[in-house]
SEKELUM-199705 format. One record per residue (C-alpha): x, y, z; residue number from 1. Coordinates in pm, 1 decimal, always signed. Last residue first. Layout:
# SEKELUM-199705
<pt><u>X</u><v>Y</v><w>Z</w><nr>NUM</nr></pt>
...
//
This chain:
# SEKELUM-199705
<pt><u>-4401.5</u><v>-3568.6</v><w>+1160.9</w><nr>112</nr></pt>
<pt><u>-4429.1</u><v>-3858.5</v><w>+1395.0</w><nr>111</nr></pt>
<pt><u>-4419.9</u><v>-4239.1</v><w>+1289.4</w><nr>110</nr></pt>
<pt><u>-4682.1</u><v>-4457.5</v><w>+1474.0</w><nr>109</nr></pt>
<pt><u>-4839.0</u><v>-4672.3</v><w>+1214.0</w><nr>108</nr></pt>
<pt><u>-5117.1</u><v>-4430.3</v><w>+1163.8</w><nr>107</nr></pt>
<pt><u>-4861.4</u><v>-4155.1</v><w>+1064.9</w><nr>106</nr></pt>
<pt><u>-4702.3</u><v>-4376.7</v><w>+817.0</w><nr>105</nr></pt>
<pt><u>-5076.0</u><v>-4434.2</v><w>+651.9</w><nr>104</nr></pt>
<pt><u>-5139.0</u><v>-4078.7</v><w>+640.7</w><nr>103</nr></pt>
<pt><u>-4809.6</u><v>-3979.3</v><w>+483.4</w><nr>102</nr></pt>
<pt><u>-4840.3</u><v>-4257.7</v><w>+217.8</w><nr>101</nr></pt>
<pt><u>-5195.4</u><v>-4149.0</v><w>+137.8</w><nr>100</nr></pt>
<pt><u>-5089.9</u><v>-3792.5</v><w>+101.8</w><nr>99</nr></pt>
<pt><u>-4828.3</u><v>-3865.7</v><w>-139.7</w><nr>98</nr></pt>
<pt><u>-5063.5</u><v>-4090.9</v><w>-336.1</w><nr>97</nr></pt>
<pt><u>-5313.7</u><v>-3838.5</v><w>-375.6</w><nr>96</nr></pt>
<pt><u>-5258.7</u><v>-3511.1</v><w>-221.3</w><nr>95</nr></pt>
<pt><u>-4945.5</u><v>-3306.9</v><w>-78.9</w><nr>94</nr></pt>
<pt><u>-4816.5</u><v>-3162.2</v><w>-398.3</w><nr>93</nr></pt>
<pt><u>-4483.7</u><v>-3310.1</v><w>-535.9</w><nr>92</nr></pt>
<pt><u>-4158.7</u><v>-3136.1</v><w>-570.6</w><nr>91</nr></pt>
<pt><u>-4020.4</u><v>-3316.9</v><w>-264.6</w><nr>90</nr></pt>
<pt><u>-4263.1</u><v>-3447.9</v><w>-20.0</w><nr>89</nr></pt>
<pt><u>-4007.1</u><v>-3404.1</v><w>+254.7</w><nr>88</nr></pt>
<pt><u>-4188.3</u><v>-3528.3</v><w>+590.9</w><nr>87</nr></pt>
<pt><u>-3956.4</u><v>-3447.1</v><w>+890.8</w><nr>86</nr></pt>
<pt><u>-3892.7</u><v>-3728.5</v><w>+1113.3</w><nr>85</nr></pt>
<pt><u>-3995.8</u><v>-3873.6</v><w>+1466.8</w><nr>84</nr></pt>
<pt><u>-3993.9</u><v>-4221.3</v><w>+1599.6</w><nr>83</nr></pt>
<pt><u>-3667.6</u><v>-4376.2</v><w>+1455.8</w><nr>82</nr></pt>
<pt><u>-3598.3</u><v>-4666.5</v><w>+1673.1</w><nr>81</nr></pt>
<pt><u>-3476.6</u><v>-4901.9</v><w>+1427.5</w><nr>80</nr></pt>
<pt><u>-3777.2</u><v>-5122.3</v><w>+1446.3</w><nr>79</nr></pt>
<pt><u>-3992.6</u><v>-4787.0</v><w>+1434.4</w><nr>78</nr></pt>
<pt><u>-3827.2</u><v>-4694.1</v><w>+1117.5</w><nr>77</nr></pt>
<pt><u>-3921.6</u><v>-5055.2</v><w>+955.9</w><nr>76</nr></pt>
<pt><u>-4286.0</u><v>-5023.6</v><w>+1056.5</w><nr>75</nr></pt>
<pt><u>-4303.8</u><v>-4669.2</v><w>+937.2</w><nr>74</nr></pt>
<pt><u>-4160.9</u><v>-4776.7</v><w>+593.2</w><nr>73</nr></pt>
<pt><u>-4391.2</u><v>-5058.0</v><w>+565.3</w><nr>72</nr></pt>
<pt><u>-4703.2</u><v>-4885.8</v><w>+658.7</w><nr>71</nr></pt>
<pt><u>-4649.2</u><v>-4600.7</v><w>+408.4</w><nr>70</nr></pt>
<pt><u>-4528.5</u><v>-4867.8</v><w>+132.4</w><nr>69</nr></pt>
<pt><u>-4828.9</u><v>-5049.2</v><w>+166.9</w><nr>68</nr></pt>
<pt><u>-5082.3</u><v>-4749.5</v><w>+153.3</w><nr>67</nr></pt>
<pt><u>-4879.8</u><v>-4612.2</v><w>-145.1</w><nr>66</nr></pt>
<pt><u>-4933.0</u><v>-4965.6</v><w>-308.7</w><nr>65</nr></pt>
<pt><u>-5306.3</u><v>-4968.2</v><w>-254.0</w><nr>64</nr></pt>
<pt><u>-5328.4</u><v>-4617.5</v><w>-398.7</w><nr>63</nr></pt>
<pt><u>-5129.1</u><v>-4739.7</v><w>-721.7</w><nr>62</nr></pt>
<pt><u>-5340.4</u><v>-5042.8</v><w>-765.4</w><nr>61</nr></pt>
<pt><u>-5192.3</u><v>-5386.8</v><w>-670.4</w><nr>60</nr></pt>
<pt><u>-5037.0</u><v>-5637.8</v><w>-915.4</w><nr>59</nr></pt>
<pt><u>-4737.0</u><v>-5734.7</v><w>-704.7</w><nr>58</nr></pt>
<pt><u>-4628.7</u><v>-5602.5</v><w>-370.6</w><nr>57</nr></pt>
<pt><u>-4445.4</u><v>-5862.9</v><w>-186.1</w><nr>56</nr></pt>
<pt><u>-4145.4</u><v>-5869.5</v><w>-454.2</w><nr>55</nr></pt>
<pt><u>-4054.9</u><v>-5512.0</v><w>-353.4</w><nr>54</nr></pt>
<pt><u>-4116.0</u><v>-5254.4</v><w>-646.9</w><nr>53</nr></pt>
<pt><u>-4360.5</u><v>-5063.3</v><w>-412.1</w><nr>52</nr></pt>
<pt><u>-4079.8</u><v>-4913.1</v><w>-215.4</w><nr>51</nr></pt>
<pt><u>-3934.6</u><v>-4908.1</v><w>+110.8</w><nr>50</nr></pt>
<pt><u>-3615.2</u><v>-4756.6</v><w>+288.6</w><nr>49</nr></pt>
<pt><u>-3487.5</u><v>-4726.8</v><w>+610.4</w><nr>48</nr></pt>
<pt><u>-3158.4</u><v>-4551.6</v><w>+749.3</w><nr>47</nr></pt>
<pt><u>-3023.7</u><v>-4365.6</v><w>+415.4</w><nr>46</nr></pt>
<pt><u>-2689.5</u><v>-4201.3</v><w>+497.7</w><nr>45</nr></pt>
<pt><u>-2572.1</u><v>-3851.4</v><w>+456.1</w><nr>44</nr></pt>
<pt><u>-2429.8</u><v>-3866.3</v><w>+814.5</w><nr>43</nr></pt>
<pt><u>-2602.8</u><v>-3526.3</v><w>+909.6</w><nr>42</nr></pt>
<pt><u>-2890.2</u><v>-3541.5</v><w>+672.4</w><nr>41</nr></pt>
<pt><u>-3009.2</u><v>-3885.3</v><w>+802.6</w><nr>40</nr></pt>
<pt><u>-3235.1</u><v>-4020.8</v><w>+554.5</w><nr>39</nr></pt>
<pt><u>-3580.3</u><v>-4205.7</v><w>+585.3</w><nr>38</nr></pt>
<pt><u>-3682.0</u><v>-4331.3</v><w>+245.4</w><nr>37</nr></pt>
<pt><u>-3995.2</u><v>-4380.7</v><w>+67.7</w><nr>36</nr></pt>
<pt><u>-4067.5</u><v>-4499.1</v><w>-302.0</w><nr>35</nr></pt>
<pt><u>-4358.3</u><v>-4513.5</v><w>-510.9</w><nr>34</nr></pt>
<pt><u>-4433.7</u><v>-4674.2</v><w>-837.3</w><nr>33</nr></pt>
<pt><u>-4621.2</u><v>-4648.9</v><w>-1172.5</w><nr>32</nr></pt>
<pt><u>-4585.6</u><v>-4308.1</v><w>-1279.1</w><nr>31</nr></pt>
<pt><u>-4304.7</u><v>-4225.7</v><w>-1071.9</w><nr>30</nr></pt>
<pt><u>-4334.3</u><v>-4079.2</v><w>-696.9</w><nr>29</nr></pt>
<pt><u>-4056.6</u><v>-4034.4</v><w>-491.8</w><nr>28</nr></pt>
<pt><u>-4083.0</u><v>-3963.2</v><w>-112.0</w><nr>27</nr></pt>
<pt><u>-3855.1</u><v>-3816.1</v><w>+154.8</w><nr>26</nr></pt>
<pt><u>-3880.1</u><v>-3913.5</v><w>+523.7</w><nr>25</nr></pt>
<pt><u>-3643.7</u><v>-3699.4</v><w>+701.4</w><nr>24</nr></pt>
<pt><u>-3402.9</u><v>-3728.5</v><w>+1004.0</w><nr>23</nr></pt>
<pt><u>-3179.3</u><v>-3420.3</v><w>+1111.9</w><nr>22</nr></pt>
<pt><u>-3347.5</u><v>-3452.2</v><w>+1436.7</w><nr>21</nr></pt>
<pt><u>-3415.5</u><v>-3069.1</v><w>+1483.7</w><nr>20</nr></pt>
<pt><u>-3555.9</u><v>-3000.7</v><w>+1147.3</w><nr>19</nr></pt>
<pt><u>-3689.1</u><v>-2643.3</v><w>+1129.8</w><nr>18</nr></pt>
<pt><u>-3447.6</u><v>-2442.3</v><w>+931.2</w><nr>17</nr></pt>
<pt><u>-3295.1</u><v>-2746.6</v><w>+732.2</w><nr>16</nr></pt>
<pt><u>-3682.4</u><v>-2841.0</v><w>+644.5</w><nr>15</nr></pt>
<pt><u>-3757.4</u><v>-2492.1</v><w>+553.4</w><nr>14</nr></pt>
<pt><u>-3498.6</u><v>-2483.2</v><w>+283.3</w><nr>13</nr></pt>
<pt><u>-3596.7</u><v>-2829.3</v><w>+160.8</w><nr>12</nr></pt>
<pt><u>-3949.3</u><v>-2739.3</v><w>+119.6</w><nr>11</nr></pt>
<pt><u>-3885.5</u><v>-2399.0</v><w>-65.6</w><nr>10</nr></pt>
<pt><u>-3612.3</u><v>-2599.9</v><w>-281.9</w><nr>9</nr></pt>
<pt><u>-3870.3</u><v>-2847.7</v><w>-400.1</w><nr>8</nr></pt>
<pt><u>-4143.5</u><v>-2608.1</v><w>-477.9</w><nr>7</nr></pt>
<pt><u>-3906.6</u><v>-2377.4</v><w>-699.9</w><nr>6</nr></pt>
<pt><u>-3818.6</u><v>-2701.3</v><w>-867.7</w><nr>5</nr></pt>
<pt><u>-4162.6</u><v>-2801.6</v><w>-939.4</w><nr>4</nr></pt>
<pt><u>-4241.5</u><v>-2438.1</v><w>-1063.2</w><nr>3</nr></pt>
<pt><u>-3972.1</u><v>-2465.7</v><w>-1304.6</w><nr>2</nr></pt>
<pt><u>-4128.3</u><v>-2776.4</v><w>-1444.4</w><nr>1</nr></pt>
//
């Protein structure tokens, strides 16, 4: 668990240093669901969010949910005029459901 916290602190530290827009796409993954938010750190405000708990996403596999959440968060961000964000994977390694979500958000037009 300590290595998870170290990883999270390292990622957030780099983000503060190299993030010119102040916008970040943060991901939280639980055992059954996945959540994504675009956050404006300057205003401490969530601008866009999507999750696998929404009613349109029932009875799908976890990877399919990650694909849908990635597409949905990118679509909502582009509708609000957000084109470029910093990807904050938190304490999670960049593989599996996290990687699938990021790849789908990129395919929909979000840059990071």
